[in-house]
Structures are given as C-alpha cells and as structure tokens.
LOMARBA-681361 format. One record per residue (C-alpha): x, y, z; residue in three letters; residue number from 0. Coordinates in Angstrom, 2 decimals, m for minus. Example, Ala and Ser with C-alpha at 12.3 -4.5 7.8 and 13.67 -1.06 7.14 Angstrom:
residues 2
<rec><px>12.30</px><py>m4.50</py><pz>7.80</pz><residu>ALA</residu><num>0</num></rec>
<rec><px>13.67</px><py>m1.06</py><pz>7.14</pz><residu>SER</residu><num>1</num></rec>
end
This chain:
residues 189
<rec><px>102.00</px><py>m212.27</py><pz>m127.86</pz><residu>MET</residu><num>0</num></rec>
<rec><px>101.32</px><py>m215.84</py><pz>m128.65</pz><residu>THR</residu><num>1</num></rec>
<rec><px>98.71</px><py>m218.04</py><pz>m127.55</pz><residu>THR</residu><num>2</num></rec>
<rec><px>101.15</px><py>m220.06</py><pz>m125.19</pz><residu>ALA</residu><num>3</num></rec>
<rec><px>102.29</px><py>m216.67</py><pz>m123.63</pz><residu>GLU</residu><num>4</num></rec>
<rec><px>99.10</px><py>m215.56</py><pz>m122.70</pz><residu>ILE</residu><num>5</num></rec>
<rec><px>98.33</px><py>m218.96</py><pz>m121.55</pz><residu>GLU</residu><num>6</num></rec>
<rec><px>101.20</px><py>m218.96</py><pz>m119.33</pz><residu>ALA</residu><num>7</num></rec>
<rec><px>100.90</px><py>m215.63</py><pz>m118.20</pz><residu>ALA</residu><num>8</num></rec>
<rec><px>97.43</px><py>m216.14</py><pz>m116.70</pz><residu>HIS</residu><num>9</num></rec>
<rec><px>97.05</px><py>m217.56</py><pz>m113.41</pz><residu>LEU</residu><num>10</num></rec>
<rec><px>94.39</px><py>m220.42</py><pz>m113.95</pz><residu>GLY</residu><num>11</num></rec>
<rec><px>92.76</px><py>m220.42</py><pz>m117.23</pz><residu>GLU</residu><num>12</num></rec>
<rec><px>93.27</px><py>m217.53</py><pz>m119.85</pz><residu>ALA</residu><num>13</num></rec>
<rec><px>89.61</px><py>m216.00</py><pz>m120.50</pz><residu>ARG</residu><num>14</num></rec>
<rec><px>88.92</px><py>m216.40</py><pz>m123.97</pz><residu>LYS</residu><num>15</num></rec>
<rec><px>86.66</px><py>m213.96</py><pz>m126.05</pz><residu>LEU</residu><num>16</num></rec>
<rec><px>86.44</px><py>m215.54</py><pz>m129.18</pz><residu>ASN</residu><num>17</num></rec>
<rec><px>84.44</px><py>m212.50</py><pz>m130.94</pz><residu>GLY</residu><num>18</num></rec>
<rec><px>84.38</px><py>m208.71</py><pz>m131.16</pz><residu>GLN</residu><num>19</num></rec>
<rec><px>85.70</px><py>m206.29</py><pz>m128.39</pz><residu>VAL</residu><num>20</num></rec>
<rec><px>82.52</px><py>m204.19</py><pz>m127.02</pz><residu>THR</residu><num>21</num></rec>
<rec><px>83.76</px><py>m200.79</py><pz>m126.76</pz><residu>LEU</residu><num>22</num></rec>
<rec><px>81.64</px><py>m197.81</py><pz>m125.51</pz><residu>VAL</residu><num>23</num></rec>
<rec><px>81.36</px><py>m194.19</py><pz>m125.47</pz><residu>GLU</residu><num>24</num></rec>
<rec><px>83.39</px><py>m192.18</py><pz>m122.83</pz><residu>TYR</residu><num>25</num></rec>
<rec><px>81.81</px><py>m192.02</py><pz>m119.47</pz><residu>ASP</residu><num>26</num></rec>
<rec><px>82.56</px><py>m188.86</py><pz>m117.13</pz><residu>PRO</residu><num>27</num></rec>
<rec><px>82.02</px><py>m191.10</py><pz>m114.40</pz><residu>GLN</residu><num>28</num></rec>
<rec><px>84.96</px><py>m193.22</py><pz>m115.11</pz><residu>TRP</residu><num>29</num></rec>
<rec><px>87.91</px><py>m190.89</py><pz>m113.19</pz><residu>PRO</residu><num>30</num></rec>
<rec><px>85.23</px><py>m190.97</py><pz>m109.96</pz><residu>GLN</residu><num>31</num></rec>
<rec><px>85.54</px><py>m194.56</py><pz>m110.18</pz><residu>VAL</residu><num>32</num></rec>
<rec><px>88.85</px><py>m194.62</py><pz>m110.65</pz><residu>PHE</residu><num>33</num></rec>
<rec><px>89.73</px><py>m192.14</py><pz>m107.77</pz><residu>GLU</residu><num>34</num></rec>
<rec><px>87.22</px><py>m194.00</py><pz>m105.43</pz><residu>ARG</residu><num>35</num></rec>
<rec><px>89.23</px><py>m197.52</py><pz>m106.09</pz><residu>GLU</residu><num>36</num></rec>
<rec><px>92.71</px><py>m195.45</py><pz>m105.82</pz><residu>ALA</residu><num>37</num></rec>
<rec><px>91.49</px><py>m194.62</py><pz>m102.46</pz><residu>GLU</residu><num>38</num></rec>
<rec><px>90.48</px><py>m197.85</py><pz>m101.40</pz><residu>ARG</residu><num>39</num></rec>
<rec><px>93.97</px><py>m198.85</py><pz>m102.81</pz><residu>ILE</residu><num>40</num></rec>
<rec><px>95.95</px><py>m196.12</py><pz>m101.05</pz><residu>ARG</residu><num>41</num></rec>
<rec><px>94.09</px><py>m197.00</py><pz>m97.55</pz><residu>ASP</residu><num>42</num></rec>
<rec><px>95.73</px><py>m200.80</py><pz>m97.85</pz><residu>ARG</residu><num>43</num></rec>
<rec><px>98.88</px><py>m200.02</py><pz>m99.09</pz><residu>LEU</residu><num>44</num></rec>
<rec><px>99.79</px><py>m197.14</py><pz>m96.53</pz><residu>GLY</residu><num>45</num></rec>
<rec><px>102.81</px><py>m199.12</py><pz>m95.66</pz><residu>HIS</residu><num>46</num></rec>
<rec><px>104.09</px><py>m199.82</py><pz>m98.89</pz><residu>VAL</residu><num>47</num></rec>
<rec><px>105.67</px><py>m196.81</py><pz>m100.71</pz><residu>GLU</residu><num>48</num></rec>
<rec><px>103.46</px><py>m196.25</py><pz>m104.18</pz><residu>HIS</residu><num>49</num></rec>
<rec><px>101.85</px><py>m194.08</py><pz>m106.87</pz><residu>ARG</residu><num>50</num></rec>
<rec><px>98.59</px><py>m194.82</py><pz>m108.51</pz><residu>ILE</residu><num>51</num></rec>
<rec><px>97.63</px><py>m193.20</py><pz>m111.98</pz><residu>GLU</residu><num>52</num></rec>
<rec><px>94.57</px><py>m193.59</py><pz>m114.14</pz><residu>HIS</residu><num>53</num></rec>
<rec><px>95.93</px><py>m195.24</py><pz>m117.61</pz><residu>VAL</residu><num>54</num></rec>
<rec><px>94.50</px><py>m196.68</py><pz>m120.57</pz><residu>GLY</residu><num>55</num></rec>
<rec><px>91.29</px><py>m195.35</py><pz>m122.69</pz><residu>SER</residu><num>56</num></rec>
<rec><px>89.14</px><py>m194.51</py><pz>m119.52</pz><residu>THR</residu><num>57</num></rec>
<rec><px>91.38</px><py>m192.15</py><pz>m118.61</pz><residu>SER</residu><num>58</num></rec>
<rec><px>91.37</px><py>m190.08</py><pz>m121.87</pz><residu>VAL</residu><num>59</num></rec>
<rec><px>88.22</px><py>m188.00</py><pz>m121.78</pz><residu>PRO</residu><num>60</num></rec>
<rec><px>86.16</px><py>m188.50</py><pz>m125.23</pz><residu>GLY</residu><num>61</num></rec>
<rec><px>87.86</px><py>m191.94</py><pz>m126.26</pz><residu>LEU</residu><num>62</num></rec>
<rec><px>85.68</px><py>m194.64</py><pz>m126.28</pz><residu>PRO</residu><num>63</num></rec>
<rec><px>86.70</px><py>m197.82</py><pz>m124.27</pz><residu>ALA</residu><num>64</num></rec>
<rec><px>86.03</px><py>m201.12</py><pz>m122.92</pz><residu>LYS</residu><num>65</num></rec>
<rec><px>83.97</px><py>m200.35</py><pz>m119.49</pz><residu>PRO</residu><num>66</num></rec>
<rec><px>87.08</px><py>m201.53</py><pz>m117.74</pz><residu>VAL</residu><num>67</num></rec>
<rec><px>89.11</px><py>m198.95</py><pz>m115.80</pz><residu>ILE</residu><num>68</num></rec>
<rec><px>93.14</px><py>m199.82</py><pz>m116.49</pz><residu>ASP</residu><num>69</num></rec>
<rec><px>94.99</px><py>m198.75</py><pz>m112.91</pz><residu>MET</residu><num>70</num></rec>
<rec><px>98.32</px><py>m198.39</py><pz>m112.75</pz><residu>LEU</residu><num>71</num></rec>
<rec><px>100.23</px><py>m199.11</py><pz>m109.14</pz><residu>LEU</residu><num>72</num></rec>
<rec><px>103.94</px><py>m198.20</py><pz>m108.87</pz><residu>ILE</residu><num>73</num></rec>
<rec><px>105.64</px><py>m200.08</py><pz>m106.20</pz><residu>VAL</residu><num>74</num></rec>
<rec><px>109.61</px><py>m200.49</py><pz>m105.44</pz><residu>PRO</residu><num>75</num></rec>
<rec><px>109.54</px><py>m204.16</py><pz>m106.51</pz><residu>ASP</residu><num>76</num></rec>
<rec><px>106.34</px><py>m205.30</py><pz>m108.73</pz><residu>SER</residu><num>77</num></rec>
<rec><px>107.95</px><py>m208.97</py><pz>m108.05</pz><residu>ALA</residu><num>78</num></rec>
<rec><px>107.38</px><py>m208.42</py><pz>m104.17</pz><residu>ASP</residu><num>79</num></rec>
<rec><px>104.01</px><py>m209.76</py><pz>m104.24</pz><residu>GLU</residu><num>80</num></rec>
<rec><px>103.57</px><py>m210.20</py><pz>m100.78</pz><residu>THR</residu><num>81</num></rec>
<rec><px>103.87</px><py>m206.52</py><pz>m100.04</pz><residu>ALA</residu><num>82</num></rec>
<rec><px>100.83</px><py>m205.57</py><pz>m101.78</pz><residu>TYR</residu><num>83</num></rec>
<rec><px>98.66</px><py>m208.53</py><pz>m103.10</pz><residu>VAL</residu><num>84</num></rec>
<rec><px>97.33</px><py>m210.04</py><pz>m99.65</pz><residu>PRO</residu><num>85</num></rec>
<rec><px>96.23</px><py>m206.17</py><pz>m98.48</pz><residu>PRO</residu><num>86</num></rec>
<rec><px>94.54</px><py>m205.78</py><pz>m102.12</pz><residu>LEU</residu><num>87</num></rec>
<rec><px>92.81</px><py>m209.37</py><pz>m101.93</pz><residu>GLU</residu><num>88</num></rec>
<rec><px>91.06</px><py>m208.17</py><pz>m98.94</pz><residu>GLY</residu><num>89</num></rec>
<rec><px>89.32</px><py>m205.16</py><pz>m101.15</pz><residu>ILE</residu><num>90</num></rec>
<rec><px>88.35</px><py>m207.62</py><pz>m103.63</pz><residu>GLY</residu><num>91</num></rec>
<rec><px>91.41</px><py>m207.71</py><pz>m106.01</pz><residu>PHE</residu><num>92</num></rec>
<rec><px>92.87</px><py>m210.85</py><pz>m107.43</pz><residu>GLN</residu><num>93</num></rec>
<rec><px>95.94</px><py>m211.67</py><pz>m108.81</pz><residu>LEU</residu><num>94</num></rec>
<rec><px>95.60</px><py>m212.40</py><pz>m112.62</pz><residu>VAL</residu><num>95</num></rec>
<rec><px>98.62</px><py>m212.22</py><pz>m114.57</pz><residu>ILE</residu><num>96</num></rec>
<rec><px>102.29</px><py>m212.65</py><pz>m113.56</pz><residu>GLN</residu><num>97</num></rec>
<rec><px>104.70</px><py>m211.89</py><pz>m116.12</pz><residu>GLU</residu><num>98</num></rec>
<rec><px>108.37</px><py>m212.08</py><pz>m114.77</pz><residu>PRO</residu><num>99</num></rec>
<rec><px>109.92</px><py>m211.88</py><pz>m118.06</pz><residu>GLU</residu><num>100</num></rec>
<rec><px>108.17</px><py>m208.38</py><pz>m118.98</pz><residu>TRP</residu><num>101</num></rec>
<rec><px>109.09</px><py>m206.03</py><pz>m116.25</pz><residu>TYR</residu><num>102</num></rec>
<rec><px>107.86</px><py>m207.97</py><pz>m113.81</pz><residu>GLU</residu><num>103</num></rec>
<rec><px>104.82</px><py>m206.87</py><pz>m114.74</pz><residu>HIS</residu><num>104</num></rec>
<rec><px>101.59</px><py>m207.80</py><pz>m112.59</pz><residu>ARG</residu><num>105</num></rec>
<rec><px>97.76</px><py>m207.93</py><pz>m113.28</pz><residu>VAL</residu><num>106</num></rec>
<rec><px>95.18</px><py>m207.74</py><pz>m110.41</pz><residu>LEU</residu><num>107</num></rec>
<rec><px>91.47</px><py>m207.42</py><pz>m111.23</pz><residu>ARG</residu><num>108</num></rec>
<rec><px>88.56</px><py>m206.68</py><pz>m109.55</pz><residu>ARG</residu><num>109</num></rec>
<rec><px>84.85</px><py>m207.04</py><pz>m110.63</pz><residu>HIS</residu><num>110</num></rec>
<rec><px>81.54</px><py>m205.04</py><pz>m110.24</pz><residu>GLY</residu><num>111</num></rec>
<rec><px>82.72</px><py>m201.82</py><pz>m109.54</pz><residu>LEU</residu><num>112</num></rec>
<rec><px>79.80</px><py>m199.24</py><pz>m110.79</pz><residu>ALA</residu><num>113</num></rec>
<rec><px>77.53</px><py>m199.28</py><pz>m113.71</pz><residu>PRO</residu><num>114</num></rec>
<rec><px>79.36</px><py>m197.47</py><pz>m115.49</pz><residu>SER</residu><num>115</num></rec>
<rec><px>82.53</px><py>m199.80</py><pz>m115.24</pz><residu>ALA</residu><num>116</num></rec>
<rec><px>82.34</px><py>m203.73</py><pz>m115.22</pz><residu>GLU</residu><num>117</num></rec>
<rec><px>85.83</px><py>m204.16</py><pz>m113.98</pz><residu>SER</residu><num>118</num></rec>
<rec><px>89.27</px><py>m202.83</py><pz>m113.07</pz><residu>ALA</residu><num>119</num></rec>
<rec><px>92.91</px><py>m203.91</py><pz>m114.28</pz><residu>ASN</residu><num>120</num></rec>
<rec><px>95.33</px><py>m203.09</py><pz>m111.86</pz><residu>LEU</residu><num>121</num></rec>
<rec><px>98.55</px><py>m203.02</py><pz>m113.42</pz><residu>HIS</residu><num>122</num></rec>
<rec><px>101.84</px><py>m203.41</py><pz>m111.34</pz><residu>VAL</residu><num>123</num></rec>
<rec><px>105.31</px><py>m202.11</py><pz>m112.14</pz><residu>LEU</residu><num>124</num></rec>
<rec><px>108.46</px><py>m201.08</py><pz>m110.61</pz><residu>SER</residu><num>125</num></rec>
<rec><px>109.68</px><py>m197.86</py><pz>m109.36</pz><residu>THR</residu><num>126</num></rec>
<rec><px>111.84</px><py>m196.94</py><pz>m112.39</pz><residu>GLY</residu><num>127</num></rec>
<rec><px>110.48</px><py>m199.14</py><pz>m115.16</pz><residu>CYS</residu><num>128</num></rec>
<rec><px>110.44</px><py>m197.83</py><pz>m118.63</pz><residu>PRO</residu><num>129</num></rec>
<rec><px>107.08</px><py>m199.00</py><pz>m119.26</pz><residu>GLU</residu><num>130</num></rec>
<rec><px>105.64</px><py>m196.51</py><pz>m116.63</pz><residu>VAL</residu><num>131</num></rec>
<rec><px>106.82</px><py>m193.62</py><pz>m118.55</pz><residu>GLY</residu><num>132</num></rec>
<rec><px>105.54</px><py>m195.05</py><pz>m121.93</pz><residu>ARG</residu><num>133</num></rec>
<rec><px>101.98</px><py>m195.52</py><pz>m120.50</pz><residu>MET</residu><num>134</num></rec>
<rec><px>101.95</px><py>m192.04</py><pz>m119.08</pz><residu>LEU</residu><num>135</num></rec>
<rec><px>103.23</px><py>m190.35</py><pz>m122.43</pz><residu>ARG</residu><num>136</num></rec>
<rec><px>100.64</px><py>m191.93</py><pz>m124.48</pz><residu>PHE</residu><num>137</num></rec>
<rec><px>97.81</px><py>m191.49</py><pz>m121.96</pz><residu>ARG</residu><num>138</num></rec>
<rec><px>99.08</px><py>m187.71</py><pz>m121.72</pz><residu>ASP</residu><num>139</num></rec>
<rec><px>99.24</px><py>m187.37</py><pz>m125.77</pz><residu>ARG</residu><num>140</num></rec>
<rec><px>96.13</px><py>m188.42</py><pz>m126.36</pz><residu>LEU</residu><num>141</num></rec>
<rec><px>94.42</px><py>m186.29</py><pz>m123.52</pz><residu>ARG</residu><num>142</num></rec>
<rec><px>96.24</px><py>m183.63</py><pz>m125.22</pz><residu>THR</residu><num>143</num></rec>
<rec><px>96.42</px><py>m183.84</py><pz>m128.99</pz><residu>HIS</residu><num>144</num></rec>
<rec><px>92.88</px><py>m184.19</py><pz>m130.91</pz><residu>SER</residu><num>145</num></rec>
<rec><px>94.33</px><py>m185.65</py><pz>m133.80</pz><residu>GLY</residu><num>146</num></rec>
<rec><px>96.22</px><py>m188.58</py><pz>m132.01</pz><residu>ASP</residu><num>147</num></rec>
<rec><px>93.21</px><py>m189.22</py><pz>m129.91</pz><residu>ARG</residu><num>148</num></rec>
<rec><px>90.91</px><py>m189.28</py><pz>m133.04</pz><residu>GLU</residu><num>149</num></rec>
<rec><px>93.48</px><py>m191.75</py><pz>m134.80</pz><residu>LEU</residu><num>150</num></rec>
<rec><px>93.52</px><py>m194.05</py><pz>m131.80</pz><residu>TYR</residu><num>151</num></rec>
<rec><px>89.76</px><py>m194.07</py><pz>m131.37</pz><residu>ALA</residu><num>152</num></rec>
<rec><px>89.26</px><py>m195.02</py><pz>m135.19</pz><residu>ARG</residu><num>153</num></rec>
<rec><px>91.66</px><py>m197.68</py><pz>m134.96</pz><residu>THR</residu><num>154</num></rec>
<rec><px>90.17</px><py>m198.92</py><pz>m131.75</pz><residu>LYS</residu><num>155</num></rec>
<rec><px>86.55</px><py>m198.75</py><pz>m133.36</pz><residu>ARG</residu><num>156</num></rec>
<rec><px>87.70</px><py>m200.41</py><pz>m136.52</pz><residu>SER</residu><num>157</num></rec>
<rec><px>89.30</px><py>m203.46</py><pz>m134.65</pz><residu>LEU</residu><num>158</num></rec>
<rec><px>86.76</px><py>m203.81</py><pz>m132.29</pz><residu>SER</residu><num>159</num></rec>
<rec><px>84.87</px><py>m205.35</py><pz>m135.16</pz><residu>GLN</residu><num>160</num></rec>
<rec><px>87.15</px><py>m208.27</py><pz>m135.78</pz><residu>GLN</residu><num>161</num></rec>
<rec><px>87.22</px><py>m211.20</py><pz>m133.88</pz><residu>SER</residu><num>162</num></rec>
<rec><px>89.62</px><py>m211.97</py><pz>m131.41</pz><residu>TRP</residu><num>163</num></rec>
<rec><px>90.83</px><py>m215.43</py><pz>m129.63</pz><residu>GLN</residu><num>164</num></rec>
<rec><px>91.76</px><py>m213.27</py><pz>m126.34</pz><residu>TYR</residu><num>165</num></rec>
<rec><px>91.65</px><py>m209.95</py><pz>m125.55</pz><residu>MET</residu><num>166</num></rec>
<rec><px>95.24</px><py>m209.43</py><pz>m125.60</pz><residu>GLN</residu><num>167</num></rec>
<rec><px>95.26</px><py>m209.97</py><pz>m129.38</pz><residu>ASN</residu><num>168</num></rec>
<rec><px>93.14</px><py>m207.01</py><pz>m129.93</pz><residu>TYR</residu><num>169</num></rec>
<rec><px>95.39</px><py>m205.32</py><pz>m127.30</pz><residu>ALA</residu><num>170</num></rec>
<rec><px>98.50</px><py>m206.45</py><pz>m129.93</pz><residu>ASP</residu><num>171</num></rec>
<rec><px>96.75</px><py>m205.18</py><pz>m132.94</pz><residu>ALA</residu><num>172</num></rec>
<rec><px>96.96</px><py>m201.56</py><pz>m131.64</pz><residu>LYS</residu><num>173</num></rec>
<rec><px>100.84</px><py>m202.02</py><pz>m131.75</pz><residu>THR</residu><num>174</num></rec>
<rec><px>101.81</px><py>m200.20</py><pz>m134.84</pz><residu>GLU</residu><num>175</num></rec>
<rec><px>99.45</px><py>m197.18</py><pz>m133.93</pz><residu>VAL</residu><num>176</num></rec>
<rec><px>100.45</px><py>m196.84</py><pz>m130.32</pz><residu>VAL</residu><num>177</num></rec>
<rec><px>104.02</px><py>m196.83</py><pz>m131.45</pz><residu>GLU</residu><num>178</num></rec>
<rec><px>103.50</px><py>m194.24</py><pz>m134.17</pz><residu>GLU</residu><num>179</num></rec>
<rec><px>101.76</px><py>m192.16</py><pz>m131.47</pz><residu>ILE</residu><num>180</num></rec>
<rec><px>104.34</px><py>m192.46</py><pz>m128.80</pz><residu>LEU</residu><num>181</num></rec>
<rec><px>106.70</px><py>m191.42</py><pz>m131.67</pz><residu>GLY</residu><num>182</num></rec>
<rec><px>105.46</px><py>m188.01</py><pz>m131.82</pz><residu>ARG</residu><num>183</num></rec>
<rec><px>105.12</px><py>m187.91</py><pz>m128.21</pz><residu>ALA</residu><num>184</num></rec>
<rec><px>108.75</px><py>m188.44</py><pz>m127.69</pz><residu>GLY</residu><num>185</num></rec>
<rec><px>109.67</px><py>m186.00</py><pz>m130.13</pz><residu>HIS</residu><num>186</num></rec>
<rec><px>108.03</px><py>m183.17</py><pz>m128.11</pz><residu>GLU</residu><num>187</num></rec>
<rec><px>109.56</px><py>m184.62</py><pz>m124.77</pz><residu>ALA</residu><num>188</num></rec>
end
C-alpha cells in the first residue's frame, strides 16, 4: 500500500512506526487470550450470524510475532457496520480502519488485553469473501508445515530489523514469501 492508501484507510491519523518492528517469541498464553476475547465478542454479537477465528502469527505455535492477537470476524456483510461496531465498542473495541475497496475490510482494535498481548486487531470480512479462505489456508499451512513456518519466521525476523514508516509497510514486505507459501498450500488443497 502507498502512504496515501494507508492514511486514507485509517479513521483519524494513521499511527507511524518510523522504526523497527518488535517481535517476541511465541507465548503459549496467546490462544487463551484469543479465546477470552472471542467469548466476549460472541456474547455481544448473539444477534448477528458470525464466526471468529484466531489468525496471524500469534495463532501459530512456535512462530515469533508482534504481541498483538489477530482475530478474524466473519459476518454476513462487513459493510454493515451498524450490526457489529456499536456492540463491540461497548467492550473496548474501536473501529480504526475501513477499506471498502478491498473486500469491505474493517479493523477494530482493543488495547490492554493481557501481559502477553498488547492489543487485538479484529479484522472483519463478509461470509464468502475469498480473503477469508486465504487467511485460514495460510494459518493452517504454517501450523502443519515446519519448513514453511521456519521460512516465514526467518523472513519476519530479517524484515523486523529494518526501519518502516508504517506497520503496513512491514506487512507488505512479507507478501512475496506469503504468496510462495500459499502457492504450496494451494497445491495440496
């Protein structure tokens, strides 16, 4: 994403990193933190058909990660913010990113989860969105293939040593290796 695209997607000012990414070793408490947050979300969204998945590096045992729990909320229509944003604001989530041109993607963030996790990013996509399958395929591939998990860990560690203006720049820099791994995952599907 370009700087203009990053800034346009954020509600309010996009937080700059202007430095290196801090990775920590895998913490076995991360799945428990995810489950606790997922349960809080389920309690608030009982009126909305939904599914919640733990995604991102904190969902893969043995993988270093930023201490941020990435969660995926799948709802019938992610563009219908009124169905899920107000109930989630009541438990501390704040809508921070809107990307209507990219699968109607939304991100809500909550800070101060636990000593092992600074925050949670709740990605919201619609049922049937191709990105949902892609995210889950990538997670599952890393969970079950040590060679790809190690390749991804090396890539993350190397890239984390560079200086990035935005966290999104770091994420985008991983695209080539992510696509390589997804290519192998697709051949086995």
